C-alpha positions, 0 to 999 in steps of 0.5 A: 500500499502507499499511505500519507501520514500527516503531522500537525503537532510534535505529539503526533511524531511520537504517535506515528513513528513506530507505525511508520517504521513497521509499515516500511519494514512490511514493504509499504510506501509511506510519505509524511506531511507536516506543519511547521508546529512547535518542534514537530519538524525538529522531531521528524528530522531527529528520528530520520524521517523525510517529510513534505512541509506544508507550512503553518497555520495562523496563530489566531482563530481568524488566522487559522480560518484563513489558512485552513483552505491553503493548507488543505490545497497543499496537502491535496497536491502533495497527496495527489503527486504521491498516489496514496491508498489511505491518509492518516493523521491525528484529528487531521482536518486536511487529511480527511479533506484530501482523502475525500477529494482524492477518493481515498480512504482516510483514517482519523485518530482522536482523543480530545473530546473538547476539540469540537471544531476539528471534529466538525471539520473532519468527521463528515469526510473521514472514513474511519475515526479511531478513539480510546475506549474511554473517549466520552463522545460518540461520533457515530458509525464511523468511530472505532474504539480501542483499549489504550491511550494515544501515548501507548503507541510509543510508550508502551514497554514493547516500544520504549526503553529509557535511556539513563544517559539523559541524566548525564546529559543534564549533569544530574548528580547521583540520586538527584531529584528532578522535577519536570514542569510544562507550561503550554502557549494555549494557542491551539484551536481547542485550547483557546479560552482555556487557562492554567497557571498564572504568572505568579502561580508559575513562579510560586510553583517553581520556587516551591518545587526547588526546595525538593528537587531540581526543576527543569521547565519545558515551555513552548513560548518565552518564559518569565525572565525569572523562570528562564534559567530553569528551561530544560536544555534537553532536545525535544526527542530526550523528554521521555527519558527525562520524564521516566527518571523524574520524581514528579511532573506537573504542568498544563500540558495533557499529553505530557501529563499522561506520558509521565503517568504511563512511565510511572512518574507522579503526574499533576495535571492543571487546567480548566479543561479537566473534567472534559477528557475521559482518559484523565478521568480513567487514569485519575479515578481508576488507576490513581496515576494523575492528580488532575485539578482546576485549582492552582493551590491544589496543583502546587500543594500536590506537586510539592507533596509528591516531589518530597515523598521518596516512596511515590515512584514505587507507588506509581510503578505498582499502579503503572504495572496494573494499567499495562496489564489492562491495555494494549500495544496501540501501534500494533492495533493500528497496523492491524487495523489499516492492513485489515480495512484498507483495500489493497491497491489492485482493488477499487477504493470502494471495495472495503466493507469497513471495519 
């Protein structure tokens, strides 16, 4: 088969990287298309993937609306030249639109219930929409659920082995406790109008954690000058190694909060979006791997409590082991789904009976 994999966020690189390699090893041809979003292209290069750049969406809602047809056009031209049998993406509006216009199958993955505009834009045009089983919305007959999380496509033990050399790269002393803090820009369409820490609580969080651990801040945009010295010096492809060895994670990033939990690291997630996503309800209520809250005070207090607790990592490791017994290798599920549901090239595109 010939496949287009569309990347519109750094997390999508991780989500698809093992899928891309496994499909290539099986003899399929793949083209990667990508937006210039944060460090997405840096990650693609670090992983050794060639890609076709499509440019970037605007930063405002108006800018995104204006550039949407432009990005659609670029996607259609790139895909038409490649001649795919299937297009894949995470909440990828342009992959669904291009598949519809080119009369090729599209498979869309989504785990963000509050991303209502993206769903409205891709759902009428997609062929299959894959969501975690805990996803709270019903998307109709196109929806296929799987027993896992997006992050288990790359953090399942069959896919990820932590590299301890990350500690050397940081110059970390033996036994030094590390606290990872994540601040986001709130620029995505589904994040507009949402919030997390304010400037004062950001400073309080870092100062409070610093009493118990070395603080490393991961941020999408400029930091308060007082916090800039805490910026994590690692390249983005090393962050999962860092999360594995950290004593605690706290931040506004939903993906990184889930990643920390799945790596067995105590995780605190602060966002006005808490309560809208099924994966966090499951991770918090069923597995007790994430402290998810809308309260800045609670987030700071819980982060400090976990950073100062030498037994927290052991507790989280036990909880993680239980979760992994319940969940699947998501990459293998993706491979099986595509090979089972996409017609081989010699068949007409409409010959499949679906999932």
